[in-house]
N, C-alpha and C positions, 0 to 999 in steps of 0.2 A: 724357655720352659714351655710356652704355648706352642712353639714350633715343634718340639718333640711330641707333644700331645697330638698335634695335627697329623704328624707322620704316622703315629700309632693308629689313628683312626683311618688314615688312607690305606695302611697295610691291612687293616681289618676289612675294609671295603674290597681290597684286592682279593683277599682270601674268600670272601663271600662270592665275589664275581667268578672266581675260579671254579668253586663248587657249583654255582648256578649254571655256568657254561657246560660243565661236565654233565649235570643233571639234564639239561636240554639235549645234549648230544645223545645221552643214553635213552631219553624218551624218543627221540627221532629214530635211534637204532632199533628200539623195541617195536615201534610202529612199522618201520621198514621190514623188519624180520617177519612180523605178522602178515603184512601184505605179501611178502615173498612166499610164506607157507601156504597162503590161500591160492596162489597161482601155480603150484606144482602138483604133479600127480605121479603115482608110481608107474603108470603106463608110460609116461614120458621118459622116466629114467630107464625103464626097460628097453625102450626103443634106442636110447643113446647107447646103452650097454651092449646091444646086440647088432646095431646097424654097422655095415661095412663103410658107410659114408661118414661116420664119426671121425673127427680129426685126430690122427695119431699123435702121441705125446712122447717126447724124450725126457726122461727123468734124470737129472744131474745131481749126484750126491758127492759133494766135496768131503774129503776125509783126511784127517791128520792125526795119527796115533790113536785110532779108535778100535784097536784089536778086540777089546772086551765086548763091544756091542755091534760092530759093523755087520757081523753075520746075522744077528737078529733083525737088524734093520732091513737087510736085503731079502731075507725070508718073508718079512712082512710085506715088502713091496711086490714081490713075486706073486702074492695072493690077491692083488688088486683086481677088481672086476672092471675091466675095460677092454674094448675090442682089440686095440693094437697099441703097444707101448714098448719102449726099450729103457733099460736102466744103465746109466753110465756112471760108474763109481770112479772118482778121480783121487788117487792117493797122492797127496801133496807133500812128497818127500818124507813119508812116514818112516819112523825108525824102530817101531815096536813090533814089527812082524805082521802088520795088517794084511799085506799082500799074501803072506804065507797062510794066514787064517782063511782068506778068501779062496786061495788056490786049493786048499784041502776041502773046504766046504762045498765049493761049486765046480770043481774039476776044471780049473783054468788052463788054457794053453795059449802060448804067445802067437800072435798073428802079425802079418805085415799089413797094417792099416794105419795111415797117418791122418786121413781126413783133410779137410780144407781149412787152413788156419784163417778164420774170419776175424778174430780178435787177437791181438798180440798177447802172448803168455810165455811163462818160463818153459824151458825145454821139456818136451815129452820124451821119456826114456824108453817106454815099452807100452804095447797095447795087448791085452789078453781078452779072450772070450771064453764063455763057459761051454763045455761040451754037453752039459745037461740042460742048460737054459739058453737057447739061441738069442734071447733078447737081453742078455746080460753081458756088458763089456766093462773091463777094468783097465784104467789108465794109470801108469806110473809116470811121475814127473818130478822135476826138482822143486824144492820148496819155494813158494811165492805167496803165501797167505791164501785164505779162503776164496777171495774174489778171483785171484789168478787161477785157482783150480777150476772154478766155474767157467771162466773164459776158455780154458784149455778143453774142457768137456764139450763146449759148443762145437769145436772143430770135428768131433766125432758124431754129433747129433744129426740124425737123418730126417727128423719130422718137423712139421711147421709150428708145433707148440712145445715150449720148454717149461718143465716143472722143476723148480729148484727146491731141494729140501736139505736139511742138515743131517749129518751122519747118525745122530742120536734120535731122529724123528720116527714116529710110528703113525701110520695112516689107517683110518677106517677103510674097509674094503671098497666102499662106494665113493671115496673122496674124489678121485679123478673124474668120475662121472658128474659129480656135483660142481666141480670146478669148471668142467668143459661146457656145461649147459649154457652159460651166458654167451660163449663164443658162437654156439649154434643158433641162438635166438636173436642175436644182434651183431651185425657185422662191424659195428663201431667199437666193440669190446677190444681193449688193448691188453688188459691184464686183469686177473682175478685173484683176490686174496681170500683166505679161509680162516676159520677159527683155530687159534693155537691155545692149547691147554697143557698143564703140567702132566708128564707121564709118570711121575713119582706116585706110586700107588697102584699102577696098572698090574694086572696079572696076565702072563703070556704063556702060550704053549705052541712051540714050533713057529713062532712069529705071528700067531693069531692072538688077538686080544680076547681073553676069556672073561675078564671082570674089570670093572672100572671103579676104583676106589680113590679117595683123596689121599694126599701125602700124610705121613705119620707124624711129622714134626710141625710145631707152631709156625716156623719160618716157611715151611712148604705150603701149609694151608693159607698163610698170608698171601703167598704168590698165586694160589688158586683163586682167591678173591680178587687180587689185582688183575689177573689175566681176564677174568670175567668183566670187571669194571672198565678197564682201560683198553685191553686188547681185543675185546669182543664188542660190547654194546656201544662204547664211545666211538670205536672205529667204524661201525656200521653207520652211525650218525655222521661222522666225518665224510664217509663215502657218499652219503646222500647229499652233502654240501659240496661235493667235488673237492674235498680237502684232505683226503687220506694220504698223508705225506710220510707214513711209515708202514710199509708192508713188511711183516716179519720175514727174515731170511729163511725161517723154518718152513714156509709154504707160500709159493707164488707160482701161478701159471701165466705165461706171457707169450705173445707172438714172437717167434724166433727172429723174424725180419726186423721187428722193432727193437728187440734186445741187441741185435748186431748193429743196428743203426745208432743206438746209444753208446756203443762201444763196451757194453757189459758193465758190471760193477767196477768201481775204482779200486785197484789193488792196494793202494796206500791208505785207504779209509780205515779209521778205527772201528767203525761199524758200517760195513759196506752196504747193508740192506737199507738203512735210513738214507744214506747219501744217494743211492741208486733210485729210491722211490721219489725223492725230491727232484732229481734230474728227469725222471720219467714224467712227473707232473709238469715240469717246466716245458718239456717237449710237446706233450699232447694238448696242453691248455694255453699255449702261446697263440693268441688270436691272429698273429701274423701268418701262422702256418695253416690255419683253417682245417685242422685235422678232424675236429668234431669227434674225437675218440673219448673213451671213458674207462675208468678203473672201477671194477665191480667188487663188492664184498659178497661172498657166498656164505650165509650164516649157518649152513648145514654141512659144509666141507670141513672135516675135523682132522687136525694134526696134533699129536702129542709130542712134547719135547721135555727133556729133563731140566729141572730147575735146581739151583744150588740149595742145599739144606744145611750148610755150615756157615757160620758168620764170615769166615775168611773168604770162601768162594763167592758168597753173596756180595760182600763188599767189593771184591774185584770186578764182578759182573756189572754192578750198578755204577761203579766208577767208570768203567769202559763205556757203558751206555751213555752216561752224561757227557764224557769227552767226545764220543761219536756224534751225539746230537748237536753239540755246539759246533763241531767241525762241519757237519752237513749244512747247518743253518748259515754259517759264515761263507761256505763255498757257493751257496745259492741265495745269498743275501739280496741279489738284485730283484728277487720276486716279492720281497716284503712290501706290502701296501702298494703293489704295482697293479693297476687295473688291466694291464695287458694280459694277465694270467687269470682274470675273472675271480671267482670265489677262492681259488687257490692262493692268489696273491693278496686279496683283500681280507680274507679270513684265515685260511689254512696256515700260511707262513707266520702271520702275526700271532696266531694261537700257539704255534710251536715255540716261537721265540719267547713270548711273555709267560705262558703257562707251563711250558716244558723246560726250555733252556734256562730261564731265570727264576723259576719258582723256588728252588732250594735256597738261593741267595736271599730272596725276599723273606722267606720264612725264618731263616737264621737271623736276619737283621731284626725281624719282629721279636724273636726271643731275647736278643741282646738288649733291644730298646725297652722291652717290658721290665727287665731286671734293672736297667738304668733308671727308668721312670719310678720304679718302686723305691730304689735306694735314695733318689733325690726328693721323694715325696711328691712328685708330679702326679702320680696316680696312686690310688689307695689299693690295698691288698684285695678288697672285694672286686674292684674294677678289673684288676689283672686276672683274678679267678674267673670272672664272667667271660673275659676274652678267651681264656684257655678252654673253658667249658663249651663255649660256642664253637670253637675250632674242633673240639672233640665230637660234639653232636653232629656237625656238618659232615665230618669224615665218616662217622658211623652210619648216618642216614644214607649217604651216597653208596657205601659198600652194601648196606642192607638192601637197597633198591636193586643193585646189580645181582645180588644173590637170589632175591625173590623173582626177578625177571628170568634168571637162568633156570629156575625151577619150573618155568612154563615151557622150556625148550627140551630137546632131546638130551641135553647135557646136564640134566638135573642130577641131584645127589643119588648115589646108588642105594642108600639106606637112610633111615631116619637118624641113626647114630651119626653118620657122616654129616647130615644136614645140621644137627645141633652142634657138632664140633666146629663147623664153619661159622655158625652164629657166635659161638663163644670166642673164636679167634678174631672176628671182626670187632668184638667189644673191647678186646685188650690190645688191638693193633696200635692204637694211638697212645699206649702206655709204655712205649719203649721201642718197639720194632719200627714204627714210623720215624722216630727220632734218629734211630740208627741208619735208616735209609736216607734221611736228610743229610746226615754227616757224610755218608759215602758220596752223595752227589756234590756236596760242597767241596770236598777234597778233590773230586774229579774235575770240577770247574777250575779250581786253583791250579791243578796240575796241567790242565789243558792250556791255560794262559801262560804257563811256564814251559810249554813245548812238549809235554809227554804225548807220545803217539803209539806206544806199544799196545798189545792186546791183553795184557794182564795174565792172570793165572789160568791154566788149562783146567777144564772140568774133570773131576774124579767121577768115573762112571760107576753105576750101580748094577747089580745083578737083578734080573727080573725073576725073583723067587716068590713063591706064593706067600701072601700075607696072612697073619693069623686072623681068624674070624672074630 
């Protein structure tokens, strides 16, 4: 009986430590972002945007059955403010007419260009270029998953910097300039990550973002909060501690030479971006190599990606993310608590193992033990309620901090009505949505242990039509 009570208190301590760690990371991220903002100037961005010495960029866009939105994505990318860049769209065995959509929209013509195969990939069937936009290339290849499509695109890339984004992503016009800035200021920069936010709620006209609103559904707003908390502020803090082990595949700028040296993302990964980032950290932070390189987070480089707003798609995505995280941790387990990798090994990898990989199992265990303790009379109803209330308050406080910090940035709410909708959503998040998220991750953990490695359901894309005011 006493043992069960001790376990419950240990789990409560774990839960408090988890939230305290995230709070510290967010505080570090906020201070780092404020320091960053003080060190920038519009004149510097103007020089980067106009100088012929700015490093050119190859944008690689892997695409599989994205006919509804791929044209919008490319129009958005063509409007980027950057001196020299090319766009390489890689159709990974699409069967929905994506190539036809691109051909009609951008006047494609087939060319004889194979490039240099720097990383193994599935067979490239054809290469097209646009007659209207000389910096647009479209590659057709046999299906081999997202990572394989990226690796195939590298063969056609001509420039020293690679920017990889997803086919549903939309960038602010100055995103490339803000991503490239760290490379120009510090030769040790290996890769730069940016802010990723939900695109659900954006209004577009010809690929140009005309208004920035939050998603319309509770599930969508929940992810707006989550992206601010975990994918923005916490990751800036992790970057400060040389422990940013998950750069979203939606937006990364990396040296092409290093990308090739690493062999690109692993084609068999469940979530190739997490595995690739861990491998990237392992490469540059291994003290035996003396590379002294670094991964930077640019808090003003913004990318918007579509998030699922139906329970079925949300469950599939979170299941896949959980399986992918566990797979990446297992593949790079030699870094855990290994001083050879500095803070990445001593803090970053243990953090992802304990507070990302195992958090769902620990929390589910806590719920089960609380019920058992209540039934057996080991804990009173008031004690259980206090534990649940404390967990609720910790979650709300962390989310509220993230929202208020975001309000100080350029990503603040478009209107007061949006702001109050976000506040209302974070108050009810722990009254059902969080538990649903927990269940998805637990199922993902179990399925990973039983060998599931598929990518789950494909996203259903939305039309970017004007939202009601």
